[in-house]
C-alpha positions in Angstrom: -5.1 18.7 -6.1 -6.0 18.0 -2.5 -3.3 19.6 -0.2 -0.5 22.0 -0.3 2.8 19.9 -0.1 5.5 22.2 1.6 9.0 22.2 0.2 9.7 21.7 4.0 8.2 18.0 3.6 11.8 16.2 3.5 14.9 15.4 5.4 17.1 18.4 6.4 19.8 16.9 4.6 18.2 17.0 1.3 18.0 20.7 1.7 21.8 21.0 2.6 22.7 18.9 -0.4 20.4 20.9 -2.6 22.4 24.1 -1.3 25.5 22.5 -2.1 24.6 21.2 -5.5 23.4 24.8 -6.4 26.6 26.5 -5.4 28.9 23.5 -6.9 27.8 23.9 -10.4 25.9 20.5 -10.3 22.3 22.1 -9.9 21.4 21.3 -13.3 23.2 17.8 -13.7 20.8 15.2 -15.0 20.3 12.5 -12.4 18.1 9.2 -12.5 17.0 7.9 -9.2 15.2 4.4 -8.8 12.7 4.0 -5.9 12.3 0.2 -5.0 12.4 -2.2 -1.8 14.8 -5.0 -1.2 12.5 -7.5 0.7 8.7 -8.2 0.5 6.7 -6.9 3.4 5.4 -9.4 6.1 7.9 -12.1 4.6 5.4 -12.5 2.2 5.6 -13.2 -1.8 4.4 -9.7 -3.3 3.8 -6.2 -2.6 0.8 -3.9 -3.7 1.8 -0.5 -5.1 0.0 2.2 -3.6 0.4 5.9 -2.9 1.1 6.9 -6.4 -1.5 9.7 -6.8 -0.7 11.2 -3.4 3.0 11.2 -4.3 2.7 12.6 -7.8 0.4 15.4 -6.3 3.3 15.9 -3.9 5.9 16.3 -6.2 3.8 18.7 -8.5 2.7 20.9 -5.6 6.2 20.8 -3.8 7.0 24.3 -3.4 8.2 27.1 -0.9 6.2 29.7 1.1 7.5 32.8 2.5 7.3 31.7 5.8 9.3 28.6 4.6 11.8 30.5 3.1 12.1 32.7 6.4 12.6 29.7 8.4 15.4 28.4 6.1 17.2 31.6 6.4 16.8 31.6 10.1 18.8 28.3 10.0 21.7 29.9 7.8 20.7 29.0 4.3 22.2 31.6 1.6 20.2 34.3 -0.1 21.2 33.2 -3.5 19.9 29.6 -2.9 16.6 30.8 -1.0 16.0 33.2 -4.1 16.1 30.0 -6.2 13.7 28.2 -4.2 11.3 31.0 -4.6 10.0 29.8 -7.9 11.2 26.1 -7.2 9.0 23.6 -9.1 9.9 20.1 -10.3 10.5 19.9 -13.9 11.5 16.3 -14.5 10.1 13.2 -15.6 8.6 10.3 -13.6 7.9 6.9 -14.7 6.6 3.8 -12.7 3.9 0.9 -12.2 0.4 1.9 -11.9 -1.1 2.4 -8.8 -2.6 -1.0 -7.5 -0.2 -3.2 -9.5 1.6 -6.1 -7.9 5.2 -5.4 -7.5 8.3 -7.1 -6.2 11.8 -6.6 -4.5 14.0 -4.9 -6.7 11.6 -3.5 -9.2 12.0 0.0 -9.8 8.4 1.4 -8.6 9.4 4.8 -10.0 12.2 6.3 -11.8 12.6 9.9 -11.3 14.6 11.8 -14.2 15.4 15.4 -13.1 18.4 17.9 -12.3 19.7 16.5 -9.5 18.9 19.1 -7.1 15.2 18.5 -7.8 15.5 14.7 -7.8 16.9 15.0 -4.3 14.7 17.4 -2.7 11.7 15.3 -3.4 13.4 11.8 -2.1 12.1 12.0 1.4 8.4 12.8 0.5 8.4 10.0 -2.3 9.6 7.5 0.3 7.3 8.6 3.1 4.1 8.4 1.0 5.1 5.2 -1.1 6.6 3.4 1.7 3.7 3.5 4.1 0.8 3.1 1.6 2.5 0.1 -0.2 2.8 -1.2 3.2 -0.5 -1.0 4.1 -2.2 -1.8 0.9 -0.4 -5.2 1.0 -1.3 -5.9 4.5 -5.0 -5.3 3.4 -4.5 -7.5 0.5 -3.4 -10.2 2.8 -6.4 -9.8 5.2 -8.8 -9.9 2.1 -7.0 -13.2 1.0 -7.3 -14.9 4.1 -11.1 -13.9 4.4 -11.9 -16.1 1.4 -14.8 -13.9 -0.1 -16.0 -12.6 3.0 -15.9 -8.7 3.9 -13.1 -6.7 5.5 -13.4 -3.2 7.0 -10.9 -0.9 8.2 -11.4 -0.2 11.9 -7.9 1.3 12.6 -8.3 5.1 13.1 -7.9 5.2 16.8 -4.6 3.1 16.7 -3.2 4.6 13.8 -0.1 6.8 13.7 -1.9 10.0 14.1 -2.8 11.6 10.4 -1.4 8.4 8.6 -4.9 6.7 9.4 -6.1 8.8 6.7 -3.5 7.4 4.0 -4.2 4.0 5.6 -7.7 3.9 4.8 -7.0 4.7 1.3 -4.6 2.1 0.9 -6.8 -0.5 2.8 -9.6 0.3 0.2 -6.9 -0.3 -2.6 -6.1 -3.6 -1.1 -9.7 -4.6 -0.8 -11.4 -3.6 2.3 -14.9 -2.7 1.7 -15.1 0.2 4.0 -13.7 2.4 6.6 -14.8 3.4 10.1 -12.6 6.8 9.4 -15.3 9.1 8.2 -12.8 11.7 7.5 -11.1 9.5 5.1 -14.5 7.9 3.8 -15.5 11.8 2.7 -12.1 12.7 1.2 -11.7 9.5 -0.8 -15.2 8.5 -1.4 -14.9 5.2 0.7 -17.9 3.6 2.4 -18.3 4.7 6.1 -19.1 1.9 8.1 -19.6 1.4 11.9 -22.0 0.4 14.7 -22.1 1.5 18.2 -19.7 1.0 21.0 -20.0 -0.5 24.6 -20.4 3.0 25.9 -24.1 3.0 24.2 -25.0 -0.1 26.0 -23.7 1.2 29.2 -25.6 4.3 29.1 -29.0 2.6 29.4 -30.3 0.8 32.5 -30.4 -2.4 30.6 -28.9 -4.1 27.7 -32.1 -4.9 26.0 -33.2 -0.7 26.2 -30.2 0.1 24.6 -30.6 -2.4 21.8 -34.2 -1.5 21.3 -33.4 2.2 21.2 -30.8 1.8 18.7 -33.1 -0.4 16.5 -35.7 2.4 16.6 -33.1 5.1 15.8 -31.4 3.1 12.7 -34.3 0.4 12.0 -32.8 -0.6 8.5 -29.2 -0.3 9.5 -28.8 -2.1 12.9 -25.8 -4.0 13.9 -25.8 -4.9 17.6 -22.5 -5.0 19.8 -23.5 -8.3 22.1 -20.6 -8.8 24.3 -20.9 -5.9 26.9 -22.1 -8.1 29.6 -22.7 -11.8 28.9 -22.7 -12.8 25.4 -24.5 -15.9 25.4 -27.2 -15.2 28.3 -27.9 -11.6 27.6 -26.4 -10.0 24.5 -27.3 -12.5 21.8 -30.8 -13.5 23.2 -31.5 -9.7 23.6 -30.5 -9.3 19.9 -32.7 -12.0 19.1 -35.7 -10.3 20.6 -35.1 -7.1 19.0 -34.6 -8.8 15.7 -38.0 -10.2 16.0 -39.5 -6.9 17.3 -38.0 -5.3 14.1 -39.2 -7.9 11.8 -42.8 -7.3 13.0 -42.7 -3.8 12.0 -41.1 -4.7 8.5 -37.6 -4.2 9.1 -34.6 -6.4 9.7 -31.6 -6.8 11.9 -28.5 -6.6 9.9 -25.9 -8.1 12.1 -24.6 -8.8 15.7 -20.7 -7.8 16.5 -18.4 -9.9 18.6 -15.4 -7.8 19.9 -13.8 -10.0 22.7 -13.3 -13.7 23.9 -12.8 -16.7 21.7 -14.3 -15.7 18.5 -14.5 -18.9 17.0 -16.4 -20.3 20.1 -18.9 -17.5 20.4 -19.7 -17.0 16.6 -20.4 -20.7 16.4 -22.6 -20.4 19.4 -24.3 -17.2 18.1 -24.8 -19.0 14.5 -26.7 -21.9 16.3 -28.8 -19.1 18.2 -29.6 -17.1 15.5 -30.3 -20.0 13.1 -32.7 -21.6 15.7 -34.6 -18.3 15.7 -34.9 -18.5 12.1 -32.6 -15.3 11.7 -30.4 -17.1 9.0 -29.9 -13.6 7.3 -28.2 -11.7 10.5 -24.5 -11.6 10.0 -21.8 -12.0 12.2 -19.2 -9.4 12.4 -16.3 -9.7 14.6 -13.3 -7.5 15.7 -10.4 -7.4 18.3 -6.6 -7.5 17.4 -7.5 -9.3 13.9 -4.9 -9.8 11.2 -4.5 -12.2 8.1 -3.0 -15.1 9.9 -5.6 -15.0 12.6 -8.6 -14.5 10.1 -7.0 -17.6 8.6 -7.1 -19.4 11.7 -10.7 -18.6 12.4 -11.8 -19.9 9.1 -9.8 -23.1 9.2 -11.7 -23.5 12.5 -15.1 -23.3 10.9 -15.8 -20.2 12.6 -19.3 -18.8 10.7 -18.0 -15.1 10.5 -19.4 -12.8 7.6 -17.4 -9.3 8.4 -13.7 -8.8 9.9 -13.2 -5.5 11.2 -9.6 -4.9 11.2 -8.1 -2.2 13.4 -4.3 -1.9 14.8 -2.7 -4.6 12.8 -3.9 -3.3 9.5 -3.1 0.3 9.8 0.1 -0.2 11.7 1.3 -2.7 9.9 1.2 -5.2 12.7 4.4 -7.2 12.9 6.1 -4.8 10.2 5.8 -1.3 10.9 7.7 0.0 7.8 8.6 -0.9 4.4 12.2 -0.9 3.8 11.7 1.4 0.2 14.9 3.0 -0.8 15.9 5.8 -3.4 18.9 5.1 -5.3 20.9 7.1 -7.8 21.6 5.0 -10.9 22.9 7.6 -13.5 24.5 11.0 -13.1 25.2 13.2 -16.1 24.1 10.5 -18.1 26.6 8.2 -16.9 25.4 4.8 -15.0 26.4 4.8 -11.7 25.9 2.3 -8.7 26.4 2.2 -5.0 29.0 -0.7 -4.0 28.0 -3.2 -1.1 29.9 -5.9 0.7 26.5 -7.8 0.0 26.0 -8.3 -3.5 22.2 -8.2 -3.1 22.4 -4.7 -1.9 24.3 -3.3 -5.1 21.8 -1.4 -7.0 21.1 -1.6 -10.7 22.6 1.0 -13.0 21.7 3.0 -15.9 18.3 4.3 -17.1 15.9 1.4 -16.8 12.5 0.0 -17.4 10.4 -3.2 -16.2 8.7 -5.7 -18.6 6.6 -8.5 -16.9 6.6 -11.7 -18.6 3.5 -14.1 -18.2 3.5 -17.7 -18.8 0.9 -19.8 -21.0 -2.2 -19.3 -18.8 -1.7 -15.5 -18.4 -0.2 -15.5 -14.8 2.9 -13.5 -14.0 6.1 -15.6 -14.5 8.9 -13.1 -14.0 9.9 -9.4 -14.1 12.9 -8.3 -16.6 14.7 -5.1 -15.8 16.0 -3.9 -19.1 17.9 -0.8 -20.0 15.3 1.9 -21.4 16.6 1.7 -24.9 16.3 -1.9 -25.1 13.3 -3.8 -27.0 11.7 -6.7 -25.3 11.3 -8.6 -28.7 15.0 -8.8 -28.7 15.5 -10.4 -25.1 16.2 -14.0 -25.4 17.5 -14.7 -21.9 17.0 -13.0 -18.4 19.7 -13.0 -15.9 19.7 -13.8 -12.1 20.8 -10.4 -10.6 23.6 -12.2 -8.5 23.9 -15.8 -9.2 25.9 -16.0 -12.8 24.8 -19.6 -13.7 20.9 -18.8 -13.2 19.1 -17.9 -16.3 15.5 -17.8 -17.7 15.2 -18.5 -21.6 12.3 -16.6 -22.6 11.5 -18.5 -26.0 12.0 -22.0 -24.4 9.5 -21.2 -21.6 6.9 -19.6 -24.2 6.7 -16.3 -22.0 4.7 -13.3 -23.2 5.5 -9.8 -22.4 3.1 -7.1 -20.8 3.8 -3.4 -20.4 3.9 -2.5 -16.7 6.2 0.8 -16.9 4.6 4.0 -17.9 5.2 7.8 -17.8 3.3 9.8 -15.3 4.8 13.2 -15.4 6.9 14.8 -18.3 8.8 18.0 -17.9 7.1 18.7 -14.9 3.5 18.2 -16.1 1.1 15.4 -15.0 0.1 13.2 -18.2 -3.8 12.7 -18.0 -6.2 12.5 -15.1 -5.5 9.8 -12.6 -8.1 6.7 -12.2 -10.4 6.8 -9.6 -10.1 5.2 -6.3 -12.6 2.7 -7.3 -10.7 1.8 -10.5 -7.3 1.5 -8.6 -9.1 -0.9 -6.3 -10.7 -3.1 -9.2 -7.1 -3.1 -10.9 -5.4 -4.3 -7.9 -7.9 -6.9 -7.6 -7.4 -8.1 -11.3 -3.6 -8.1 -10.9 -3.8 -10.1 -7.7 -5.9 -12.6 -9.5 -2.8 -13.0 -12.1 -0.4 -13.8 -9.3 0.2 -17.5 -8.8 -1.0 -19.3 -5.8 2.4 -20.2 -4.5 3.4 -16.5 -4.1 0.3 -15.5 -2.1 0.5 -18.2 0.9 1.6 -16.9 4.4 4.1 -19.5 5.2 7.3 -20.1 2.9 5.8 -18.2 -0.1 7.4 -19.0 -3.3 9.7 -16.6 -4.5 9.0 -14.3 -7.5 11.7 -14.2 -10.2 13.4 -10.8 -11.1 15.7 -11.0 -14.2 18.2 -8.9 -15.9 18.6 -8.0 -19.6 22.4 -9.5 -20.7 23.2 -5.7 -21.4 22.1 -4.7 -17.9 23.8 -7.7 -16.2 27.2 -6.7 -17.8 26.9 -3.1 -17.1 26.5 -4.1 -13.5 29.3 -6.5 -13.4 31.6 -4.0 -15.2 30.8 -1.3 -12.8 31.5 -3.6 -9.7 34.7 -5.0 -11.1 35.6 -1.2 -11.6 34.9 -0.4 -8.3 32.6 2.6 -9.9 30.9 4.7 -7.8 30.4 8.4 -7.3 31.3 9.7 -3.7 
């Protein structure tokens, strides 16, 4: 395990509720919470589930040291409650999707079963980790999809939200980035570290040519030259070509040139012509500068001969969407199903103890996710009901759908079940799962909406509770 997760890694009201549960006699009442999001990030057609290993480690390490308890005492928390926190450890169960899987709105990504005091205390940390990493893994997947097989690299360290850059590099790698400029994250997670030089290197020499030559002398087998410090076409690229030929005479090879400003389509096309004319067809073109999936797609639609995309700010910050709207809702208390009512039916959660079954169509692609009550067996399910439109149904037999398990146990009675897969394994799993998502869900404009269906029993339970106006306040 890699960090110490303090029990103070939570919202203050979780602690005030925990103390109130403790003294009201509810501390050991069994509760079930579901963690899920209501709408796809980036107005897209899917999410990529990330952050699971960090989140589970956080739950299992969640505890209070002496100075944590001293601080809580200074805020007025009572001695009996603080004495309880001295030995606090999560003792419940956690089920959910595997990290890297493709997920959709209203899928319970995690199901937490624990005494309500424990389940409540870990809420904020779980949401903090899962929301951010799922957002960034999804953003990276979109950028990699837009790049059509070309490499995407995380360049976001300097623009990320402080230490969030570390989690962002991890999530971007799950999403398909081939490496990161973030050396700290590269070491921690075993991600390839990548990078070249800045304009300051060029400016520190009398001439651009001297700067290029010295960099090539230092790194003869790993040279990428930034060509837009002064004049890209008149000096940058010609000097890079000159240094490439000098490297070749010594048995080495210029790896790439990098463009970081201007009209990237125009300059990449001009650069490719100049390089090819000089018999440097193997030299790659790297571009950066405020890239995201839509700009990458636009560049390639315009025929830009780009080999590698360095994506920074708009990857690690989420770009146009800075947060995922993941939520954590109580669905059962004391083994009694419960729900939160809302004027908007789409916002009413699904009650009870649930699991997710994924249904695949004839060619093995994802078709619909079924949310079932835990004690239901999928081979008995004949119909899946639309959550909020009564007449909409999916008939499993008629559509020839097959089932797949996607919901697994990760923590049992406070103990992790088996080792986590390596980050490379998670990354490969994410690519395999994304390949099974039908293309209509991958497009950036008006993606096809993936179907979520409820079993008849869950649908009727929810309907009954809504009609009863049933909720615990």
